[in-house]
matplotlib code that plots the C-alpha trace (Angstrom):
import matplotlib.pyplot as plt

x = [57.8, 57.2, 53.5, 54.4, 57.1, 54.1, 51.9, 54.7, 55.5, 51.8, 50.9, 49.9, 47.3, 46.4, 46.2, 44.1, 41.5, 41.3, 40.5, 38.0, 36.0, 36.4, 35.3, 32.0, 31.0, 28.9, 28.8, 25.7, 24.2, 22.7, 24.9, 27.9, 30.5, 28.4, 26.4, 29.8, 28.8, 24.8, 24.8, 27.0, 25.3, 21.9, 23.0, 24.3, 21.0, 18.7, 20.6, 21.2, 17.3, 16.5, 19.2, 19.1, 15.2, 13.6, 15.9, 17.2, 21.2, 23.5, 26.6, 30.2, 32.5, 35.8, 38.5, 40.7, 38.6, 35.8, 33.3, 29.9, 27.8, 26.2, 26.2, 29.9, 30.4, 28.6, 30.1, 33.6, 32.5, 30.4, 33.2, 35.6, 32.6, 31.5, 34.8, 35.0, 31.2, 31.3, 34.9, 34.2, 30.7, 31.9, 35.0, 33.3, 31.8, 34.7, 36.0, 32.6, 31.8, 35.1, 34.5, 35.4, 38.5, 39.6, 39.0, 40.9, 43.7, 46.8, 47.1, 47.2, 43.6, 44.4, 44.1, 40.5, 40.0, 42.7, 41.5, 37.7, 39.2, 41.5, 38.4, 36.8, 39.9, 39.8, 36.2, 37.1, 39.6, 37.2, 34.7, 37.5, 38.6, 35.4, 34.4, 37.9, 36.4, 33.4, 35.5, 37.6, 34.4, 33.4, 36.9, 38.5, 41.7, 42.9, 46.2, 48.3, 46.4, 46.9, 50.0, 47.8, 45.0, 46.8, 48.4, 44.9, 43.3, 46.6, 45.8, 42.1, 42.9, 45.0, 42.2, 39.6, 41.8, 42.4, 38.9, 38.0, 40.5, 38.9, 35.0, 36.2, 37.5, 34.7, 32.2, 33.3, 32.2, 29.2, 27.4, 25.0, 27.7, 26.7, 23.4, 24.7, 27.1, 24.1, 22.9, 26.4, 26.8, 23.8, 24.8, 28.3, 26.9, 25.5, 28.1, 30.5, 30.1, 29.4, 26.4, 26.8, 29.5, 31.2, 30.5, 27.1, 27.6, 30.6, 28.1, 25.6, 28.6, 31.4, 35.0, 36.4, 33.3, 33.6, 37.7, 36.7, 34.2, 36.7, 39.3, 37.1, 38.8, 36.1, 35.6, 39.7, 39.5, 36.6, 38.2, 41.4, 39.3, 37.4, 40.2, 42.1, 39.3, 36.7, 39.0, 41.8, 44.6, 46.4, 45.8, 47.9, 50.3, 48.8, 45.4, 47.4, 49.1, 45.8, 44.8, 48.0, 47.4, 44.1, 45.3, 48.1, 46.0, 43.4, 45.9, 47.7, 44.4, 42.9, 45.8, 46.4, 43.0, 43.0, 46.0, 45.4, 41.6, 42.6, 43.8, 40.6, 38.5, 38.5, 36.7, 34.3, 33.3]
y = [2.2, 1.4, 0.5, -1.9, -3.5, -3.9, -5.2, -7.7, -8.7, -9.5, -11.4, -14.6, -12.7, -11.3, -14.9, -15.9, -13.0, -13.7, -17.5, -16.7, -14.4, -17.2, -19.5, -17.4, -15.8, -18.9, -20.4, -22.9, -21.9, -24.6, -23.7, -22.6, -20.9, -21.2, -18.1, -16.6, -17.6, -16.9, -13.2, -12.4, -14.8, -13.5, -9.9, -11.2, -12.7, -10.1, -7.3, -9.7, -10.1, -6.3, -5.5, -8.4, -9.0, -6.1, -3.5, -5.8, -4.8, -6.2, -7.7, -6.1, -8.2, -9.3, -7.8, -10.0, -13.0, -12.4, -13.4, -12.1, -12.7, -10.4, -12.5, -13.0, -9.1, -8.2, -10.8, -9.8, -6.4, -7.6, -9.3, -6.7, -4.3, -7.0, -7.0, -3.4, -3.3, -6.5, -6.0, -2.0, -3.1, -5.4, -4.0, -0.7, -2.4, -4.4, -2.1, -1.6, -5.2, -6.4, -3.7, -5.8, -6.9, -3.2, -2.1, -5.0, -6.1, -4.3, -5.1, -3.5, -2.2, -2.4, -6.2, -6.2, -4.3, -6.1, -9.5, -8.5, -7.5, -10.5, -13.0, -10.9, -11.3, -15.0, -15.2, -13.3, -15.5, -18.4, -16.5, -15.5, -19.3, -20.5, -17.8, -18.9, -22.1, -21.0, -18.8, -21.8, -23.8, -20.9, -20.7, -17.7, -19.4, -16.8, -18.5, -15.7, -13.4, -14.8, -12.6, -9.5, -10.5, -10.9, -7.5, -5.9, -7.6, -6.4, -3.1, -3.0, -4.5, -1.6, 0.8, -1.1, -1.4, 2.1, 2.7, 0.2, 1.8, 5.6, 4.3, 1.6, 4.6, 7.0, 4.5, 4.3, 8.1, 8.3, 5.1, 6.4, 5.8, 2.0, 3.2, 6.0, 3.6, 1.6, 4.4, 5.5, 2.1, 2.0, 5.5, 4.2, 0.9, 3.1, 5.7, 2.6, 0.6, -2.6, -3.2, -1.1, -0.1, 3.4, 4.4, 5.1, 8.1, 9.4, 11.2, 12.5, 14.3, 16.9, 15.6, 16.5, 15.0, 11.9, 11.6, 12.1, 9.2, 7.1, 7.2, 6.8, 4.0, 1.3, 2.2, 1.5, -1.9, -2.8, -2.3, -4.1, -7.1, -7.2, -6.7, -9.6, -12.1, -11.0, -9.5, -11.9, -9.3, -7.3, -3.9, -0.9, 0.0, 3.3, 1.7, -0.5, 3.3, 4.9, 2.3, 2.1, 5.9, 5.5, 2.6, 4.6, 7.7, 5.7, 3.9, 6.9, 8.8, 5.8, 4.6, 8.4, 8.9, 5.4, 5.9, 9.4, 8.0, 4.6, 5.8, 7.3, 3.7, 2.2, 5.4, 5.8, 2.3]
z = [-30.8, -27.1, -27.9, -30.3, -27.9, -25.2, -27.6, -28.9, -25.4, -24.7, -27.8, -26.4, -24.5, -28.3, -29.4, -26.9, -27.2, -30.8, -30.3, -27.6, -30.1, -32.7, -30.4, -29.2, -32.5, -33.5, -30.3, -29.9, -33.4, -35.5, -38.8, -37.0, -39.2, -42.0, -41.1, -42.2, -45.5, -45.6, -44.8, -47.9, -50.1, -48.8, -49.4, -53.0, -53.9, -52.8, -54.9, -57.9, -57.9, -57.6, -60.0, -62.5, -62.3, -61.7, -63.5, -66.1, -65.2, -67.3, -65.3, -66.2, -68.2, -66.4, -68.3, -69.0, -67.5, -69.7, -66.7, -66.8, -63.7, -61.8, -58.5, -58.4, -59.3, -55.9, -53.9, -54.8, -53.4, -50.4, -48.8, -48.1, -47.3, -44.7, -43.1, -42.5, -41.1, -39.0, -37.9, -36.6, -35.6, -33.2, -32.1, -31.2, -28.5, -26.9, -24.1, -22.8, -23.0, -20.9, -18.3, -15.5, -17.1, -18.1, -14.2, -12.8, -15.1, -16.3, -20.1, -23.3, -24.0, -27.7, -27.9, -27.1, -30.5, -32.3, -31.3, -32.6, -36.0, -36.3, -35.8, -38.6, -40.9, -40.2, -41.5, -44.4, -45.3, -45.1, -47.4, -49.9, -49.8, -50.8, -53.3, -55.0, -55.3, -57.0, -59.4, -60.3, -61.0, -63.6, -65.0, -63.0, -61.7, -59.0, -58.1, -59.3, -57.3, -54.2, -53.1, -54.3, -52.5, -49.2, -49.7, -50.3, -47.1, -45.0, -46.2, -45.5, -42.3, -41.3, -42.0, -40.2, -37.3, -37.2, -37.5, -34.8, -32.4, -33.0, -32.6, -29.6, -27.7, -28.6, -27.5, -23.9, -23.8, -25.8, -26.0, -28.7, -31.1, -31.5, -32.9, -34.9, -36.5, -37.9, -39.8, -41.2, -42.4, -44.3, -45.8, -46.3, -48.2, -51.2, -51.3, -52.0, -55.4, -53.8, -56.1, -58.9, -61.1, -60.5, -64.0, -63.1, -61.3, -63.8, -66.1, -63.0, -60.9, -61.6, -62.3, -58.8, -57.0, -59.1, -58.5, -54.4, -54.9, -56.7, -54.2, -50.9, -48.9, -49.4, -52.9, -53.5, -51.5, -53.5, -57.0, -55.6, -54.8, -58.0, -60.3, -58.6, -58.4, -61.1, -63.5, -62.6, -63.0, -60.8, -60.1, -60.6, -57.8, -57.3, -56.1, -53.5, -52.8, -52.2, -49.9, -48.1, -47.4, -45.8, -43.9, -42.5, -41.8, -40.1, -38.1, -36.7, -35.9, -34.3, -32.0, -31.1, -30.0, -28.1, -26.3, -24.8, -23.8, -22.4, -18.9, -18.4, -19.2, -15.9, -14.2, -16.9, -17.0]

ax = plt.figure().add_subplot(projection="3d")
ax.plot(x, y, z, "-o")
ax.set_aspect("equal")
plt.show()
């Protein structure tokens, strides 16, 4: 509670750090914020070509929307995945990148991580807004699902914040973690049903293994966003509950580790 009170008291600092991150993320680039959409769009086009053209894969049919588009099916999973990979990737180096500030000024160090995640969340909402317009054009009206999308984004944000706090504090002492994260992300990406449907593995693994696979945090998050935007229906309460459990566990672990290691940041940097 004391930590929350401290963070609330310094909310203006958090706001300024978030604005700084938003302004500098695409500063002096020719396309600016358009890059936030080009990245998931390129991923979608590449995997659509590989699966549809080369492997002749069939797009799942949205239930009950009836939508049948492999590209839109993929991008509904790519956007929450990118939020995790970019949010954690940019947050884990933020303490070391602001070493001069950390060593000279007393402030809640958590704001450095929270500001990066908030900037990535703003990018996610922009991308989801563009995707919602595209879905509206093809017949998927997701207006009624907006509260569900906001709840799913909030729960996923809690998980991303927890992982980011843990990785940011550990990266101060183990600088190789930034390079290791790139490898972990690649493995995690293909362990998550972003570019394929989960039922592809159902017949190839045992039932307990498939249950674990199906309830991994990003697998649950991707399913939530796909159900809301591609199928145009609300997921079950249990699906939200699974992601909430992952979010609370990640927040507890990340914040505990960060608070214990934060006093040692200045001397380590």
